[in-house]
C-alpha positions in Angstrom: 6.5 -1.0 21.6 4.7 1.7 19.7 4.3 1.3 15.9 3.5 4.1 13.5 2.6 3.9 9.8 3.2 6.9 7.5 3.0 7.4 3.7 5.3 9.5 1.5 3.5 12.4 -0.2 3.5 10.6 -3.6 1.6 7.7 -2.1 -1.1 10.0 -0.7 -1.4 11.6 -4.1 -1.6 8.2 -5.8 -4.4 7.1 -3.5 -6.3 10.3 -4.3 -5.9 9.8 -8.0 -6.8 6.1 -7.7 -10.3 7.1 -6.6 -10.8 8.8 -10.0 -9.1 6.1 -12.0 -11.2 3.3 -10.5 -14.4 5.3 -11.2 -13.4 6.3 -14.8 -12.5 2.7 -15.7 -15.9 1.7 -14.4 -14.6 -0.6 -11.6 -17.2 1.2 -9.5 -20.4 2.8 -10.7 -20.4 5.6 -8.2 -17.6 8.0 -7.2 -18.4 7.6 -3.5 -18.1 3.8 -3.8 -14.7 4.2 -5.4 -13.7 6.7 -2.6 -14.9 4.2 0.1 -12.8 1.4 -1.5 -9.6 3.5 -1.5 -10.3 4.8 2.0 -10.7 1.2 3.2 -7.4 0.2 1.5 -5.6 3.2 3.1 -7.1 2.4 6.6 -6.3 -1.3 6.2 -2.6 -0.5 5.4 -2.3 2.2 8.1 -3.9 0.0 10.8 -2.7 -3.5 9.9 0.7 -3.1 8.3 2.7 -3.7 11.5 1.0 -7.0 12.1 1.1 -8.4 8.6 3.7 -10.9 7.4 6.3 -9.0 5.4 8.9 -10.1 3.0 12.0 -8.4 1.5 11.0 -6.5 -1.6 12.6 -7.9 -4.8 15.4 -5.8 -6.4 13.0 -4.5 -9.1 11.4 -2.3 -6.4 14.7 -0.7 -5.3 13.8 2.3 -7.4 11.3 3.2 -4.7 13.7 2.8 -1.9 16.6 0.4 -0.9 16.1 -2.4 1.6 12.3 -2.3 1.6 9.8 -4.9 2.6 6.3 -5.6 1.3 3.0 -6.9 2.7 -0.2 -8.0 0.9 -3.7 -6.8 1.4 -6.4 -8.9 -0.3 -9.4 -6.8 -1.2 -11.5 -9.3 -3.2 -11.2 -12.6 -5.1 -9.3 -11.0 -8.0 -7.3 -8.1 -6.4 -4.5 -8.1 -3.9 -2.8 -4.8 -3.1 0.9 -4.7 -2.0 2.4 -2.0 0.2 6.2 -1.5 -0.1 7.8 0.1 2.9 10.9 0.9 4.8 11.0 0.1 8.5 12.8 2.2 11.1 13.3 1.6 14.8 14.4 4.0 17.4 14.3 3.1 21.1 10.8 1.6 21.7 9.2 3.0 18.5 9.0 1.3 15.1 8.0 3.4 12.1 6.8 2.0 8.8 7.1 4.4 5.8 5.0 3.3 2.8 6.9 4.2 -0.4 4.9 2.4 -3.1 1.5 0.7 -3.5 0.3 -1.4 -6.4 -1.9 -4.4 -7.1 -1.4 -7.8 -8.5 -2.7 -6.7 -11.9 0.2 -4.3 -12.3 3.2 -5.9 -10.5 2.6 -9.7 -10.2 5.3 -10.5 -12.6 7.9 -8.8 -10.4 7.1 -10.6 -7.1 
């Protein structure tokens, strides 16, 4: 069975902006280090989302899409990122569409 992971345009924009935000808030001392962190997060989601345990997204996240699921991606001791997605299947192909990404510092109270 073939599995594909895609991102809505707003999530691609969010990840591009995240590079700047992480650098400006001094989570990283170098812009290229911030870029690598976000690139690694993107690649981790794109590559591993189909194999991660996923749970139904709580109703709070319905504003990003109905009937979504979420999976976690731990990046360090303090930060876990969550990818919220819709899952579609047609014949032998499964498609995961990432609709929202946030970390535990922002959304923990809603999970």
